[in-house]
TIMIMI-313663 format. One record per residue: z, x, y of N, C-alpha, C in turn; residue in three letters. Coordinates in steps of 0.02 Angstrom, whole numbers. Example, Ala and Ser with C-alpha at 12.3 -4.5 7.8 and 13.67 -1.06 7.14 Angstrom:
NODE    n.w    n.u    n.v   ca.w   ca.u   ca.v    c.w    c.u    c.v rest
NODE    390    660   -284    390    615   -225    390    660   -165  ala
NODE    354    642   -112    357    684    -53    394    645      2  ser
END
This chain:
NODE    n.w    n.u    n.v   ca.w   ca.u   ca.v    c.w    c.u    c.v rest
NODE   3736   4039   6903   3748   3984   6875   3830   3955   6816  met
NODE   3830   4000   6826   3892   4006   6772   3953   4003   6826  glu
NODE   3948   4041   6878   4001   4062   6911   3995   4016   6956  ala
NODE   3934   3958   6954   3985   3883   7003   4024   3831   6967  ala
NODE   3992   3846   6914   4027   3807   6837   4095   3813   6856  asn
NODE   4115   3907   6853   4173   3912   6835   4229   3923   6904  arg
NODE   4200   3920   6952   4216   3906   7017   4260   3822   7044  thr
NODE   4170   3764   6999   4201   3696   7003   4268   3685   6947  ala
NODE   4251   3709   6885   4317   3687   6844   4389   3720   6870  leu
NODE   4384   3790   6893   4458   3800   6937   4454   3736   7001  gly
NODE   4410   3727   7034   4454   3683   7069   4485   3601   7029  ala
NODE   4425   3595   7012   4429   3509   6962   4519   3535   6959  leu
NODE   4536   3607   6888   4630   3593   6879   4676   3589   6941  ile
NODE   4639   3612   7035   4692   3662   7067   4702   3567   7081  arg
NODE   4645   3549   7097   4658   3468   7125   4681   3434   7092  arg
NODE   4689   3435   7008   4708   3396   6966   4769   3384   6970  thr
NODE   4786   3462   6961   4905   3482   6971   4916   3428   7040  ala
NODE   4886   3445   7102   4879   3403   7166   4909   3340   7133  ile
NODE   4861   3309   7106   4883   3241   7082   4918   3212   7084  ser
NODE   4909   3289   7002   4995   3234   6980   5043   3241   7011  ala
NODE   5055   3306   7036   5114   3309   7070   5122   3277   7137  ala
NODE   5088   3263   7180   5082   3172   7204   5097   3140   7183  ala
NODE   5063   3105   7112   5113   3055   7093   5161   3053   7036  glu
NODE   5200   3148   7051   5238   3148   7004   5321   3133   7049  leu
NODE   5283   3141   7146   5344   3152   7198   5405   3118   7199  leu
NODE   5376   3022   7178   5431   2986   7210   5490   2992   7156  pro
NODE   5478   3012   7081   5511   3022   7010   5583   3086   7066  asn
NODE   5581   3117   7112   5605   3169   7137   5657   3140   7165  tyr
NODE   5708   3160   7136   5753   3133   7198   5790   3218   7258  thr
NODE   5778   3205   7299   5794   3258   7329   5866   3294   7346  phe
NODE   5912   3332   7348   5979   3368   7355   6003   3352   7435  val
NODE   5968   3360   7496   5981   3409   7531   5907   3357   7579  ser
NODE   5934   3374   7647   5846   3354   7679   5833   3427   7693  tyr
NODE   5845   3475   7696   5827   3574   7677   5787   3565   7619  asp
NODE   5803   3520   7565   5800   3550   7523   5726   3525   7501  gln
NODE   5715   3453   7564   5664   3396   7559   5581   3446   7590  ala
NODE   5636   3464   7649   5580   3486   7722   5561   3555   7669  ala
NODE   5601   3599   7628   5577   3627   7601   5483   3648   7560  glu
NODE   5517   3592   7502   5459   3564   7464   5426   3519   7498  ile
NODE   5395   3491   7541   5368   3484   7571   5330   3527   7603  thr
NODE   5330   3592   7628   5304   3652   7650   5281   3669   7599  gly
NODE   5301   3689   7550   5275   3707   7484   5211   3676   7483  gln
NODE   5238   3617   7479   5173   3551   7442   5089   3553   7507  phe
NODE   5146   3549   7559   5072   3570   7590   5044   3629   7611  leu
NODE   5071   3691   7599   5017   3720   7599   4974   3722   7551  asp
NODE   5003   3722   7477   4954   3699   7428   4877   3664   7462  val
NODE   4893   3603   7458   4850   3555   7485   4824   3564   7565  ile
NODE   4845   3623   7575   4799   3637   7643   4744   3719   7624  asp
NODE   4774   3726   7601   4731   3793   7563   4654   3738   7497  arg
NODE   4680   3697   7454   4633   3654   7434   4592   3604   7496  glu
NODE   4614   3602   7522   4564   3541   7583   4518   3617   7621  met
NODE   4559   3651   7657   4484   3733   7667   4462   3727   7641  asp
NODE   4460   3726   7549   4428   3725   7514   4357   3691   7488  arg
NODE   4391   3626   7511   4338   3571   7504   4299   3567   7553  ala
NODE   4334   3590   7616   4298   3590   7696   4260   3622   7694  gly
NODE   4231   3668   7631   4212   3729   7662   4109   3721   7636  gly
NODE   4120   3807   7619   4046   3774   7600   4007   3820   7533  asn
NODE   4065   3839   7473   4053   3883   7429   4051   3851   7393  val
NODE   3988   3820   7328   3945   3754   7286   4018   3786   7235  ala
NODE   3994   3717   7216   4052   3713   7158   4142   3669   7203  gly
NODE   4139   3694   7280   4210   3665   7282   4197   3625   7355  glu
NODE   4156   3627   7383   4135   3595   7447   4125   3505   7436  ser
NODE   4170   3472   7459   4149   3394   7448   4179   3374   7513  asp
NODE   4162   3327   7525   4169   3273   7596   4243   3237   7563  ala
NODE   4208   3203   7521   4262   3151   7501   4334   3179   7463  gly
NODE   4348   3236   7428   4378   3247   7391   4453   3302   7461  val
NODE   4371   3300   7502   4417   3338   7580   4468   3273   7612  phe
NODE   4436   3208   7620   4481   3168   7649   4502   3137   7574  ser
NODE   4507   3138   7537   4566   3083   7481   4630   3160   7505  ala
NODE   4609   3228   7482   4683   3256   7507   4696   3267   7578  leu
NODE   4638   3214   7634   4716   3230   7706   4718   3155   7680  ala
NODE   4723   3126   7624   4744   3042   7629   4824   3090   7602  ser
NODE   4820   3104   7533   4868   3146   7482   4947   3168   7528  val
NODE   4918   3197   7582   4948   3264   7634   4967   3174   7683  arg
NODE   4943   3157   7691   4998   3120   7741   5026   3072   7718  thr
NODE   5009   3063   7635   5063   3003   7601   5111   3042   7579  ser
NODE   5114   3105   7560   5173   3181   7558   5216   3197   7597  val
NODE   5170   3181   7655   5252   3189   7720   5266   3138   7735  val
NODE   5256   3087   7732   5297   3036   7762   5333   2989   7690  asp
NODE   5320   3014   7634   5388   2996   7615   5446   3052   7600  tyr
NODE   5415   3120   7585   5513   3162   7578   5509   3192   7662  thr
NODE   5479   3138   7711   5527   3130   7785   5569   3091   7749  arg
NODE   5548   3019   7743   5582   2960   7707   5630   3003   7686  glu
NODE   5602   2989   7614   5689   3018   7555   5751   3083   7588  ala
NODE   5686   3122   7606   5762   3171   7645   5806   3150   7699  gly
NODE   5769   3101   7750   5808   3032   7796   5868   3080   7798  ala
NODE   5896   3049   7725   5977   2979   7763   6016   3051   7718  gly
NODE   5994   3092   7702   6016   3170   7644   6053   3215   7676  lys
NODE   6096   3274   7710   6163   3314   7729   6113   3370   7721  ala
NODE   6138   3383   7804   6084   3446   7795   6116   3481   7735  arg
NODE   6088   3583   7724   6125   3605   7702   6144   3666   7739  thr
NODE   6207   3706   7727   6235   3772   7788   6239   3821   7718  ile
NODE   6213   3890   7741   6194   3954   7709   6273   3965   7764  ser
NODE   6293   4017   7731   6376   4039   7743   6366   4118   7700  asp
NODE   6377   4152   7739   6378   4236   7711   6495   4235   7741  met
NODE   6511   4243   7676   6571   4300   7700   6568   4333   7729  pro
NODE   6625   4381   7776   6610   4431   7799   6609   4491   7732  trp
NODE   6651   4475   7666   6690   4501   7634   6668   4495   7570  leu
NODE   6594   4528   7545   6564   4523   7485   6573   4550   7413  thr
NODE   6592   4527   7383   6651   4573   7308   6645   4530   7231  glu
NODE   6660   4564   7189   6632   4553   7120   6690   4488   7117  ala
NODE   6636   4439   7083   6706   4401   7050   6787   4433   7033  ser
NODE   6757   4466   6970   6825   4501   6961   6850   4545   6975  val
NODE   6842   4575   7052   6864   4574   7097   6931   4535   7129  val
NODE   6890   4473   7172   6938   4424   7178   6981   4405   7133  thr
NODE   6965   4400   7076   7014   4332   7021   7072   4411   7025  ala
NODE   7049   4498   7014   7123   4536   6997   7155   4517   7069  his
NODE   7126   4511   7128   7163   4515   7179   7190   4454   7185  arg
NODE   7176   4395   7159   7211   4306   7182   7287   4334   7089  leu
NODE   7263   4365   7046   7315   4381   6996   7392   4404   7029  leu
NODE   7364   4483   7048   7426   4552   7087   7466   4491   7114  val
NODE   7424   4460   7193   7447   4401   7245   7525   4369   7192  thr
NODE   7481   4348   7160   7548   4295   7097   7584   4307   7087  arg
NODE   7562   4363   7042   7624   4409   7010   7668   4446   7054  ala
NODE   7673   4465   7120   7719   4478   7163   7754   4431   7185  val
NODE   7723   4381   7206   7775   4318   7218   7788   4292   7187  arg
NODE   7778   4304   7112   7816   4266   7042   7883   4346   7055  leu
NODE   7878   4380   7082   7928   4432   7064   7970   4421   7094  lys
NODE   7957   4415   7165   8003   4398   7214   8049   4342   7226  ser
NODE   8018   4293   7164   8036   4224   7176   8108   4236   7112  leu
NODE   8075   4294   7071   8126   4294   7029   8200   4339   7056  arg
NODE   8166   4377   7081   8252   4424   7142   8283   4385   7173  ala
NODE   8245   4331   7188   8317   4283   7252   8327   4214   7210  thr
NODE   8336   4240   7126   8350   4174   7108   8420   4195   7063  val
END
C-alpha cells in the first residue's frame, strides 16, 4: 500500500511539473529556430515518458484520463513551439580550424600591432 502511495505521489509531482511547464511555455521567447526545436524535443521526451507511464498498468500511475490529457498537452506544445520558432533564424555552429586561448590571440594581435607601429615610425 505504501509503495503504491509513493508511486502515485511521484506521478502527481511529475504530472504537475509538466502542466506547469506547459502553462509557462507561451511566456518564453525563443532566440532561434534551433532553440525552439531543441526545447520542443526535450519537452516531448518528458511528456512521452509520462504518457507511457499513464498508459501502462502500474498501480498509482496508469490512468486513461491522464493519458489523453497528456496527449492534448503534447499536441499543444508541438503546435506552439513550431509557430513560435517558425520566424526565427537558424543557428550555425562554426568551429575554427585553430583554437587557442584568448590570451594567446590577444598577444598575437598586440605583437602584430606593435610591429606595424614600428614599421610606420621607421617610414616617417
